[in-house]
A tleap script that builds the chain and sets N, CA, C and O, in Angstrom:
source leaprc.protein.ff14SB
mol = sequence {
  NMET GLY TYR TYR GLU ILE THR GLU THR PRO
  GLY LEU LYS ALA THR GLN GLU GLN ILE GLU
  ARG LEU TYR HIE ARG TYR HIE PHE ALA HIE
  GLN PHE ALA GLU GLY LYS ASP VAL LEU GLU
  VAL ALA CYS GLY ALA GLY ILE GLY LEU GLY
  TYR LEU ALA LYS VAL ALA LYS ASN VAL ILE
  GLY GLY ASP ILE ASP GLU ASN ASN VAL SER
  ILE ALA LYS LYS TYR TYR GLY ASP LYS ILE
  LYS ASP LYS ILE LYS ILE GLU ILE MET ASP
  ALA HIE ASN LEU PRO PHE SER GLU GLU THR
  LEU CHIE
}
set mol.1.N position { 64.546 193.800 107.306 }
set mol.1.CA position { 64.305 193.369 105.938 }
set mol.1.C position { 63.137 192.401 105.917 }
set mol.1.O position { 63.063 191.492 106.744 }
set mol.2.N position { 62.221 192.592 104.973 }
set mol.2.CA position { 61.107 191.676 104.787 }
set mol.2.C position { 61.492 190.558 103.840 }
set mol.2.O position { 62.454 190.675 103.080 }
set mol.3.N position { 60.739 189.477 103.889 }
set mol.3.CA position { 61.037 188.333 103.017 }
set mol.3.C position { 60.834 188.668 101.549 }
set mol.3.O position { 61.449 188.050 100.680 }
set mol.4.N position { 59.975 189.643 101.265 }
set mol.4.CA position { 59.727 189.995 99.868 }
set mol.4.C position { 60.995 190.494 99.178 }
set mol.4.O position { 61.079 190.467 97.950 }
set mol.5.N position { 61.973 190.944 99.946 }
set mol.5.CA position { 63.215 191.456 99.357 }
set mol.5.C position { 64.146 190.343 98.890 }
set mol.5.O position { 65.085 190.600 98.137 }
set mol.6.N position { 63.899 189.114 99.326 }
set mol.6.CA position { 64.768 187.997 98.943 }
set mol.6.C position { 64.007 186.900 98.216 }
set mol.6.O position { 64.511 185.785 98.073 }
set mol.7.N position { 62.812 187.202 97.761 }
set mol.7.CA position { 61.943 186.220 97.124 }
set mol.7.C position { 61.902 186.470 95.619 }
set mol.7.O position { 61.919 187.616 95.169 }
set mol.8.N position { 61.847 185.379 94.841 }
set mol.8.CA position { 61.643 185.534 93.410 }
set mol.8.C position { 60.275 186.170 93.207 }
set mol.8.O position { 59.279 185.721 93.773 }
set mol.9.N position { 60.239 187.205 92.406 }
set mol.9.CA position { 59.007 187.956 92.217 }
set mol.9.C position { 58.660 188.034 90.733 }
set mol.9.O position { 59.537 188.312 89.915 }
set mol.10.N position { 57.404 187.794 90.369 }
set mol.10.CA position { 57.013 187.884 88.964 }
set mol.10.C position { 57.384 189.240 88.369 }
set mol.10.O position { 57.158 190.285 88.979 }
set mol.11.N position { 57.948 189.201 87.185 }
set mol.11.CA position { 58.281 190.426 86.477 }
set mol.11.C position { 59.658 190.987 86.744 }
set mol.11.O position { 60.098 191.891 86.034 }
set mol.12.N position { 60.354 190.476 87.749 }
set mol.12.CA position { 61.704 190.956 88.037 }
set mol.12.C position { 62.741 190.039 87.395 }
set mol.12.O position { 62.467 188.873 87.108 }
set mol.13.N position { 63.908 190.573 87.180 }
set mol.13.CA position { 64.991 189.774 86.620 }
set mol.13.C position { 65.398 188.696 87.613 }
set mol.13.O position { 65.297 188.869 88.828 }
set mol.14.N position { 65.859 187.581 87.065 }
set mol.14.CA position { 66.306 186.465 87.899 }
set mol.14.C position { 67.606 185.925 87.330 }
set mol.14.O position { 67.857 186.006 86.127 }
set mol.15.N position { 68.417 185.379 88.201 }
set mol.15.CA position { 69.658 184.761 87.750 }
set mol.15.C position { 69.351 183.393 87.160 }
set mol.15.O position { 68.272 182.842 87.379 }
set mol.16.N position { 70.283 182.859 86.428 }
set mol.16.CA position { 70.128 181.513 85.867 }
set mol.16.C position { 69.935 180.497 86.999 }
set mol.16.O position { 69.144 179.562 86.873 }
set mol.17.N position { 70.652 180.685 88.089 }
set mol.17.CA position { 70.516 179.780 89.235 }
set mol.17.C position { 69.104 179.844 89.826 }
set mol.17.O position { 68.538 178.805 90.165 }
set mol.18.N position { 68.530 181.030 89.954 }
set mol.18.CA position { 67.170 181.157 90.465 }
set mol.18.C position { 66.171 180.461 89.540 }
set mol.18.O position { 65.264 179.770 90.004 }
set mol.19.N position { 66.338 180.643 88.256 }
set mol.19.CA position { 65.439 180.019 87.288 }
set mol.19.C position { 65.542 178.496 87.372 }
set mol.19.O position { 64.527 177.800 87.329 }
set mol.20.N position { 66.749 177.985 87.489 }
set mol.20.CA position { 66.939 176.538 87.606 }
set mol.20.C position { 66.301 175.996 88.881 }
set mol.20.O position { 65.679 174.934 88.860 }
set mol.21.N position { 66.450 176.712 89.982 }
set mol.21.CA position { 65.829 176.275 91.244 }
set mol.21.C position { 64.314 176.259 91.129 }
set mol.21.O position { 63.661 175.311 91.565 }
set mol.22.N position { 63.755 177.314 90.537 }
set mol.22.CA position { 62.306 177.373 90.356 }
set mol.22.C position { 61.829 176.212 89.488 }
set mol.22.O position { 60.840 175.551 89.805 }
set mol.23.N position { 62.530 175.979 88.411 }
set mol.23.CA position { 62.139 174.889 87.510 }
set mol.23.C position { 62.145 173.553 88.248 }
set mol.23.O position { 61.165 172.810 88.189 }
set mol.24.N position { 63.219 173.247 88.928 }
set mol.24.CA position { 63.319 171.954 89.612 }
set mol.24.C position { 62.278 171.824 90.718 }
set mol.24.O position { 61.655 170.772 90.860 }
set mol.25.N position { 62.088 172.864 91.487 }
set mol.25.CA position { 61.120 172.846 92.598 }
set mol.25.C position { 59.709 172.578 92.093 }
set mol.25.O position { 59.023 171.685 92.593 }
set mol.26.N position { 59.279 173.350 91.105 }
set mol.26.CA position { 57.899 173.230 90.663 }
set mol.26.C position { 57.685 172.070 89.700 }
set mol.26.O position { 56.588 171.513 89.661 }
set mol.27.N position { 58.668 171.697 88.940 }
set mol.27.CA position { 58.551 170.507 88.093 }
set mol.27.C position { 58.377 169.274 88.968 }
set mol.27.O position { 57.565 168.401 88.662 }
set mol.28.N position { 59.131 169.201 90.047 }
set mol.28.CA position { 59.016 168.079 90.986 }
set mol.28.C position { 57.619 168.046 91.609 }
set mol.28.O position { 56.966 167.002 91.608 }
set mol.29.N position { 57.160 169.175 92.136 }
set mol.29.CA position { 55.858 169.234 92.802 }
set mol.29.C position { 54.710 168.981 91.820 }
set mol.29.O position { 53.705 168.368 92.180 }
set mol.30.N position { 54.859 169.447 90.601 }
set mol.30.CA position { 53.843 169.299 89.559 }
set mol.30.C position { 53.488 167.832 89.343 }
set mol.30.O position { 52.331 167.507 89.076 }
set mol.31.N position { 54.465 166.952 89.455 }
set mol.31.CA position { 54.269 165.517 89.244 }
set mol.31.C position { 53.301 164.901 90.259 }
set mol.31.O position { 52.661 163.889 89.971 }
set mol.32.N position { 53.195 165.502 91.433 }
set mol.32.CA position { 52.374 164.960 92.508 }
set mol.32.C position { 51.065 165.728 92.699 }
set mol.32.O position { 50.238 165.334 93.522 }
set mol.33.N position { 50.867 166.808 91.960 }
set mol.33.CA position { 49.743 167.710 92.192 }
set mol.33.C position { 48.480 167.364 91.410 }
set mol.33.O position { 47.410 167.888 91.718 }
set mol.34.N position { 48.576 166.515 90.431 }
set mol.34.CA position { 47.448 166.284 89.535 }
set mol.34.C position { 46.188 165.824 90.275 }
set mol.34.O position { 46.181 164.795 90.951 }
set mol.35.N position { 45.125 166.619 90.125 }
set mol.35.CA position { 43.835 166.304 90.706 }
set mol.35.C position { 43.748 166.456 92.213 }
set mol.35.O position { 42.749 166.063 92.815 }
set mol.36.N position { 44.764 167.013 92.827 }
set mol.36.CA position { 44.799 167.107 94.287 }
set mol.36.C position { 44.634 168.548 94.757 }
set mol.36.O position { 44.814 169.499 93.995 }
set mol.37.N position { 44.287 168.679 96.035 }
set mol.37.CA position { 44.323 169.974 96.694 }
set mol.37.C position { 45.754 170.181 97.160 }
set mol.37.O position { 46.304 169.338 97.869 }
set mol.38.N position { 46.361 171.292 96.768 }
set mol.38.CA position { 47.775 171.544 97.036 }
set mol.38.C position { 47.927 172.756 97.946 }
set mol.38.O position { 47.278 173.784 97.752 }
set mol.39.N position { 48.791 172.616 98.933 }
set mol.39.CA position { 49.147 173.714 99.824 }
set mol.39.C position { 50.627 174.002 99.656 }
set mol.39.O position { 51.462 173.119 99.850 }
set mol.40.N position { 50.953 175.236 99.296 }
set mol.40.CA position { 52.356 175.641 99.272 }
set mol.40.C position { 52.584 176.601 100.431 }
set mol.40.O position { 52.111 177.738 100.422 }
set mol.41.N position { 53.311 176.124 101.418 }
set mol.41.CA position { 53.651 176.928 102.584 }
set mol.41.C position { 54.905 177.720 102.236 }
set mol.41.O position { 55.829 177.184 101.625 }
set mol.42.N position { 54.941 178.983 102.620 }
set mol.42.CA position { 56.056 179.880 102.308 }
set mol.42.C position { 56.173 180.039 100.789 }
set mol.42.O position { 57.247 179.858 100.216 }
set mol.43.N position { 55.066 180.374 100.159 }
set mol.43.CA position { 55.021 180.471 98.696 }
set mol.43.C position { 55.686 181.726 98.157 }
set mol.43.O position { 55.803 181.889 96.942 }
set mol.44.N position { 56.124 182.615 99.041 }
set mol.44.CA position { 56.733 183.857 98.575 }
set mol.44.C position { 55.721 184.662 97.786 }
set mol.44.O position { 54.574 184.809 98.205 }
set mol.45.N position { 56.137 185.177 96.657 }
set mol.45.CA position { 55.246 185.965 95.796 }
set mol.45.C position { 54.393 185.080 94.901 }
set mol.45.O position { 53.737 185.572 93.983 }
set mol.46.N position { 54.397 183.779 95.160 }
set mol.46.CA position { 53.503 182.852 94.470 }
set mol.46.C position { 53.885 182.499 93.062 }
set mol.46.O position { 53.026 182.131 92.261 }
set mol.47.N position { 55.147 182.602 92.742 }
set mol.47.CA position { 55.581 182.459 91.357 }
set mol.47.C position { 55.263 181.100 90.732 }
set mol.47.O position { 55.166 181.006 89.509 }
set mol.48.N position { 55.101 180.056 91.526 }
set mol.48.CA position { 54.806 178.727 90.977 }
set mol.48.C position { 53.373 178.272 91.150 }
set mol.48.O position { 53.022 177.177 90.712 }
set mol.49.N position { 52.531 179.087 91.779 }
set mol.49.CA position { 51.159 178.666 92.051 }
set mol.49.C position { 50.361 178.401 90.774 }
set mol.49.O position { 49.600 177.436 90.709 }
set mol.50.N position { 50.527 179.234 89.778 }
set mol.50.CA position { 49.808 179.063 88.521 }
set mol.50.C position { 50.202 177.780 87.806 }
set mol.50.O position { 49.355 177.110 87.216 }
set mol.51.N position { 51.467 177.443 87.857 }
set mol.51.CA position { 51.948 176.208 87.224 }
set mol.51.C position { 51.328 175.001 87.917 }
set mol.51.O position { 50.891 174.065 87.247 }
set mol.52.N position { 51.282 175.005 89.238 }
set mol.52.CA position { 50.669 173.900 89.973 }
set mol.52.C position { 49.168 173.849 89.721 }
set mol.52.O position { 48.592 172.764 89.638 }
set mol.53.N position { 48.526 175.010 89.598 }
set mol.53.CA position { 47.080 175.075 89.386 }
set mol.53.C position { 46.667 174.495 88.042 }
set mol.53.O position { 45.497 174.157 87.863 }
set mol.54.N position { 47.581 174.369 87.098 }
set mol.54.CA position { 47.248 173.783 85.793 }
set mol.54.C position { 46.817 172.334 85.924 }
set mol.54.O position { 46.030 171.853 85.108 }
set mol.55.N position { 47.312 171.624 86.933 }
set mol.55.CA position { 46.969 170.214 87.095 }
set mol.55.C position { 46.267 169.910 88.409 }
set mol.55.O position { 45.600 168.881 88.522 }
set mol.56.N position { 46.398 170.772 89.396 }
set mol.56.CA position { 45.815 170.524 90.716 }
set mol.56.C position { 44.319 170.821 90.711 }
set mol.56.O position { 43.823 171.564 89.864 }
set mol.57.N position { 43.620 170.236 91.658 }
set mol.57.CA position { 42.206 170.533 91.855 }
set mol.57.C position { 42.060 171.962 92.363 }
set mol.57.O position { 41.282 172.746 91.819 }
set mol.58.N position { 42.806 172.291 93.399 }
set mol.58.CA position { 42.854 173.630 93.987 }
set mol.58.C position { 44.245 173.863 94.541 }
set mol.58.O position { 44.946 172.914 94.891 }
set mol.59.N position { 44.651 175.134 94.623 }
set mol.59.CA position { 45.963 175.481 95.170 }
set mol.59.C position { 45.782 176.589 96.202 }
set mol.59.O position { 45.128 177.600 95.948 }
set mol.60.N position { 46.376 176.374 97.365 }
set mol.60.CA position { 46.433 177.415 98.392 }
set mol.60.C position { 47.892 177.784 98.573 }
set mol.60.O position { 48.730 176.917 98.822 }
set mol.61.N position { 48.193 179.048 98.451 }
set mol.61.CA position { 49.535 179.551 98.701 }
set mol.61.C position { 49.506 180.416 99.942 }
set mol.61.O position { 48.649 181.289 100.080 }
set mol.62.N position { 50.433 180.178 100.837 }
set mol.62.CA position { 50.486 180.969 102.056 }
set mol.62.C position { 51.883 181.467 102.331 }
set mol.62.O position { 52.863 180.765 102.081 }
set mol.63.N position { 51.974 182.674 102.843 }
set mol.63.CA position { 53.271 183.240 103.197 }
set mol.63.C position { 53.077 184.160 104.398 }
set mol.63.O position { 52.011 184.752 104.568 }
set mol.64.N position { 54.097 184.276 105.219 }
set mol.64.CA position { 54.025 185.105 106.421 }
set mol.64.C position { 54.201 186.592 106.104 }
set mol.64.O position { 53.803 187.451 106.891 }
set mol.65.N position { 54.795 186.886 104.958 }
set mol.65.CA position { 55.093 188.272 104.595 }
set mol.65.C position { 53.911 188.893 103.836 }
set mol.65.O position { 53.535 188.420 102.763 }
set mol.66.N position { 53.341 189.944 104.399 }
set mol.66.CA position { 52.184 190.599 103.778 }
set mol.66.C position { 52.491 191.131 102.383 }
set mol.66.O position { 51.627 191.101 101.507 }
set mol.67.N position { 53.704 191.613 102.168 }
set mol.67.CA position { 54.079 192.120 100.835 }
set mol.67.C position { 54.076 190.995 99.802 }
set mol.67.O position { 53.608 191.185 98.680 }
set mol.68.N position { 54.595 189.824 100.176 }
set mol.68.CA position { 54.574 188.684 99.250 }
set mol.68.C position { 53.142 188.294 98.897 }
set mol.68.O position { 52.830 188.051 97.732 }
set mol.69.N position { 52.284 188.235 99.896 }
set mol.69.CA position { 50.883 187.870 99.666 }
set mol.69.C position { 50.217 188.900 98.760 }
set mol.69.O position { 49.462 188.533 97.860 }
set mol.70.N position { 50.481 190.161 98.981 }
set mol.70.CA position { 49.916 191.233 98.153 }
set mol.70.C position { 50.397 191.116 96.703 }
set mol.70.O position { 49.603 191.258 95.773 }
set mol.71.N position { 51.679 190.860 96.512 }
set mol.71.CA position { 52.233 190.697 95.163 }
set mol.71.C position { 51.573 189.516 94.462 }
set mol.71.O position { 51.186 189.622 93.298 }
set mol.72.N position { 51.444 188.394 95.162 }
set mol.72.CA position { 50.846 187.195 94.571 }
set mol.72.C position { 49.388 187.434 94.196 }
set mol.72.O position { 48.952 187.045 93.113 }
set mol.73.N position { 48.637 188.069 95.085 }
set mol.73.CA position { 47.225 188.346 94.784 }
set mol.73.C position { 47.084 189.271 93.585 }
set mol.73.O position { 46.202 189.079 92.747 }
set mol.74.N position { 47.935 190.254 93.505 }
set mol.74.CA position { 47.892 191.187 92.372 }
set mol.74.C position { 48.268 190.462 91.072 }
set mol.74.O position { 47.635 190.675 90.038 }
set mol.75.N position { 49.273 189.628 91.124 }
set mol.75.CA position { 49.751 188.905 89.940 }
set mol.75.C position { 48.677 187.965 89.391 }
set mol.75.O position { 48.449 187.920 88.183 }
set mol.76.N position { 48.018 187.215 90.277 }
set mol.76.CA position { 47.047 186.220 89.820 }
set mol.76.C position { 45.662 186.788 89.579 }
set mol.76.O position { 44.869 186.173 88.866 }
set mol.77.N position { 45.346 187.929 90.144 }
set mol.77.CA position { 44.082 188.601 89.885 }
set mol.77.C position { 42.876 187.700 89.961 }
set mol.77.O position { 42.614 187.094 90.999 }
set mol.78.N position { 42.126 187.604 88.855 }
set mol.78.CA position { 40.886 186.833 88.808 }
set mol.78.C position { 41.093 185.335 88.986 }
set mol.78.O position { 40.160 184.633 89.376 }
set mol.79.N position { 42.269 184.837 88.715 }
set mol.79.CA position { 42.532 183.406 88.882 }
set mol.79.C position { 42.368 182.978 90.335 }
set mol.79.O position { 42.100 181.811 90.621 }
set mol.80.N position { 42.530 183.924 91.245 }
set mol.80.CA position { 42.391 183.616 92.667 }
set mol.80.C position { 40.984 183.092 92.949 }
set mol.80.O position { 40.810 182.211 93.790 }
set mol.81.N position { 39.999 183.617 92.265 }
set mol.81.CA position { 38.620 183.208 92.487 }
set mol.81.C position { 38.358 181.793 91.992 }
set mol.81.O position { 37.457 181.120 92.492 }
set mol.82.N position { 39.124 181.342 91.029 }
set mol.82.CA position { 38.880 180.032 90.432 }
set mol.82.C position { 39.564 178.905 91.200 }
set mol.82.O position { 38.911 178.175 91.946 }
set mol.83.N position { 40.859 178.765 91.023 }
set mol.83.CA position { 41.576 177.621 91.587 }
set mol.83.C position { 42.665 177.984 92.580 }
set mol.83.O position { 43.191 177.104 93.260 }
set mol.84.N position { 43.009 179.238 92.679 }
set mol.84.CA position { 44.141 179.647 93.520 }
set mol.84.C position { 43.646 180.538 94.652 }
set mol.84.O position { 42.933 181.516 94.430 }
set mol.85.N position { 44.034 180.182 95.852 }
set mol.85.CA position { 43.731 180.997 97.023 }
set mol.85.C position { 45.059 181.370 97.661 }
set mol.85.O position { 45.935 180.521 97.822 }
set mol.86.N position { 45.210 182.641 98.026 }
set mol.86.CA position { 46.470 183.119 98.607 }
set mol.86.C position { 46.147 183.845 99.902 }
set mol.86.O position { 45.266 184.704 99.945 }
set mol.87.N position { 46.871 183.491 100.955 }
set mol.87.CA position { 46.602 184.137 102.240 }
set mol.87.C position { 47.850 184.228 103.104 }
set mol.87.O position { 48.834 183.519 102.891 }
set mol.88.N position { 47.783 185.116 104.079 }
set mol.88.CA position { 48.868 185.234 105.047 }
set mol.88.C position { 48.822 183.997 105.931 }
set mol.88.O position { 47.764 183.612 106.429 }
set mol.89.N position { 49.980 183.382 106.117 }
set mol.89.CA position { 50.028 182.119 106.835 }
set mol.89.C position { 51.391 181.942 107.496 }
set mol.89.O position { 52.427 182.221 106.893 }
set mol.90.N position { 51.376 181.481 108.726 }
set mol.90.CA position { 52.596 181.186 109.471 }
set mol.90.C position { 52.849 179.687 109.397 }
set mol.90.O position { 52.015 178.901 109.846 }
set mol.91.N position { 53.962 179.284 108.850 }
set mol.91.CA position { 54.286 177.862 108.685 }
set mol.91.C position { 54.341 177.120 110.018 }
set mol.91.O position { 54.167 175.902 110.053 }
set mol.92.N position { 54.578 177.830 111.096 }
set mol.92.CA position { 54.649 177.203 112.418 }
set mol.92.C position { 53.276 177.066 113.067 }
set mol.92.O position { 53.136 176.407 114.097 }
set mol.93.N position { 52.272 177.683 112.471 }
set mol.93.CA position { 50.931 177.650 113.038 }
set mol.93.C position { 49.925 177.653 111.887 }
set mol.93.O position { 49.207 178.632 111.683 }
set mol.94.N position { 49.879 176.556 111.142 }
set mol.94.CA position { 49.018 176.479 109.970 }
set mol.94.C position { 47.543 176.472 110.369 }
set mol.94.O position { 47.169 175.858 111.368 }
set mol.95.N position { 46.708 177.157 109.586 }
set mol.95.CA position { 45.276 177.260 109.928 }
set mol.95.C position { 44.448 176.075 109.417 }
set mol.95.O position { 43.333 176.259 108.929 }
set mol.96.N position { 44.990 174.874 109.530 }
set mol.96.CA position { 44.300 173.665 109.066 }
set mol.96.C position { 44.385 172.603 110.154 }
set mol.96.O position { 45.318 172.586 110.957 }
set mol.97.N position { 43.396 171.721 110.163 }
set mol.97.CA position { 43.461 170.606 111.096 }
set mol.97.C position { 44.448 169.568 110.557 }
set mol.97.O position { 44.744 169.553 109.363 }
set mol.98.N position { 44.946 168.721 111.419 }
set mol.98.CA position { 45.885 167.663 111.005 }
set mol.98.C position { 45.286 166.787 109.915 }
set mol.98.O position { 45.989 166.374 108.993 }
set mol.99.N position { 43.992 166.500 110.013 }
set mol.99.CA position { 43.339 165.606 109.054 }
set mol.99.C position { 43.348 166.177 107.638 }
set mol.99.O position { 43.462 165.424 106.672 }
set mol.100.N position { 43.232 167.486 107.505 }
set mol.100.CA position { 43.199 168.082 106.182 }
set mol.100.C position { 44.567 168.146 105.512 }
set mol.100.O position { 44.657 168.378 104.306 }
set mol.101.N position { 45.617 167.945 106.273 }
set mol.101.CA position { 46.965 168.027 105.722 }
set mol.101.C position { 47.491 166.665 105.270 }
set mol.101.O position { 48.656 166.560 104.886 }
set mol.102.N position { 46.684 165.651 105.303 }
set mol.102.CA position { 47.129 164.311 104.876 }
set mol.102.C position { 46.458 163.899 103.609 }
set mol.102.O position { 46.711 162.805 103.104 }
savepdb mol mol.pdb
quit
């Protein structure tokens, strides 16, 4: 089973519990994102990247599952060129130096 099978995906039905989790997760992160470069590791299908991009300087979403990355890129389309970047990424081996993550 791939991670895309258990990830909240744009356009699919969600339970009330999933919606509440998404709201709390991204509402919390949104408070700290204003004017900053934001990295979301394990972003799944990227369902919250657009919300964070409304206030962040730039947003990078990364996920290890190629299907999730493909779904996110398709969903955000042209927005990817502006403020949102989405790429395949392993949380255990991030493609950034320590200095850039602080």
